[in-house]
C-alpha positions as CSV (number, residue, x, y, z in Angstrom):
1,M,-15.3,-64.9,71.4
2,G,-17.1,-67.8,72.2
3,S,-17.0,-70.7,70.0
4,S,-20.1,-70.5,69.0
5,E,-19.7,-67.1,67.3
6,I,-16.5,-68.8,65.6
7,E,-18.6,-71.5,64.3
8,M,-21.4,-69.2,63.3
9,A,-19.0,-66.8,61.1
10,R,-17.6,-70.1,59.9
11,R,-20.5,-71.1,58.4
12,A,-21.5,-67.6,56.6
13,I,-18.2,-67.6,55.3
14,D,-19.1,-70.9,53.6
15,Q,-21.8,-69.4,52.4
16,G,-20.6,-66.0,51.2
17,N,-22.7,-64.5,53.9
18,W,-20.0,-62.1,54.5
19,D,-21.5,-59.6,56.6
20,E,-23.1,-62.2,59.0
21,A,-20.0,-63.1,59.2
22,L,-18.9,-59.7,60.6
23,R,-21.6,-59.4,62.8
24,A,-20.6,-62.4,64.2
25,L,-17.1,-61.2,64.3
26,E,-18.1,-57.8,66.0
27,H,-16.3,-58.3,69.5
28,V,-12.6,-60.2,67.7
29,T,-10.0,-59.3,70.1
30,E,-6.2,-59.3,69.7
31,E,-6.0,-62.3,71.5
32,D,-8.2,-65.2,69.4
33,A,-6.0,-65.8,65.8
34,E,-8.8,-67.7,64.2
35,A,-11.4,-64.8,65.1
36,L,-9.0,-62.0,63.4
37,E,-8.2,-64.6,60.2
38,L,-11.9,-64.8,59.8
39,K,-12.8,-61.3,60.4
40,A,-10.0,-60.4,57.5
41,T,-11.9,-63.1,55.5
42,A,-15.1,-61.9,55.8
43,A,-14.3,-58.0,55.1
44,Y,-12.6,-59.4,52.3
45,G,-15.2,-61.1,50.6
46,A,-17.2,-58.0,52.2
47,G,-15.3,-55.9,50.0
48,R,-14.1,-53.9,53.0
49,F,-10.0,-54.1,52.3
50,E,-8.8,-51.4,54.6
51,S,-11.1,-53.5,57.1
52,A,-9.4,-56.6,56.0
53,V,-6.1,-54.8,56.0
54,A,-6.5,-53.7,59.7
55,A,-7.3,-57.5,60.6
56,W,-4.9,-59.1,58.9
57,E,-3.0,-56.3,60.8
58,D,-4.0,-57.2,64.1
59,L,-3.2,-60.7,63.0
60,H,0.8,-59.9,62.6
61,R,0.4,-58.6,65.6
62,H,-0.7,-60.5,67.4
63,F,1.9,-63.6,66.5
64,L,5.1,-61.3,67.0
65,A,3.8,-60.8,70.4
66,G,3.0,-64.2,70.8
67,D,6.8,-65.6,69.6
68,N,5.5,-67.2,66.6
69,P,7.5,-65.3,63.6
70,T,6.3,-68.2,61.0
71,E,2.8,-67.1,61.2
72,A,3.5,-63.3,61.7
73,A,5.2,-63.6,58.0
74,R,2.6,-65.3,57.2
75,A,-0.2,-62.2,57.7
76,A,2.5,-59.6,57.1
77,A,2.6,-61.8,53.3
78,M,-1.6,-60.9,53.5
79,I,-0.6,-57.3,54.4
80,A,1.2,-57.4,51.3
81,M,-1.2,-58.6,48.7
82,Y,-4.4,-56.8,49.5
């Protein structure tokens, strides 16, 4: 995922354009933590709660695989809240 897509998504989220942000992030992979977090935020804002939880689950797996338990715990907390 390129930085231009991340920037487009970030701007769209800042403006409350959730669907635009999701379109910018449609090719997110589990290797891109920032994009996964933005995708979860945009999905939640758009009312797509299952998609938001799925993105947080992907982020959780990403952090576990990268041996980052603190961030994995934060992602798990987000899953539990939604």
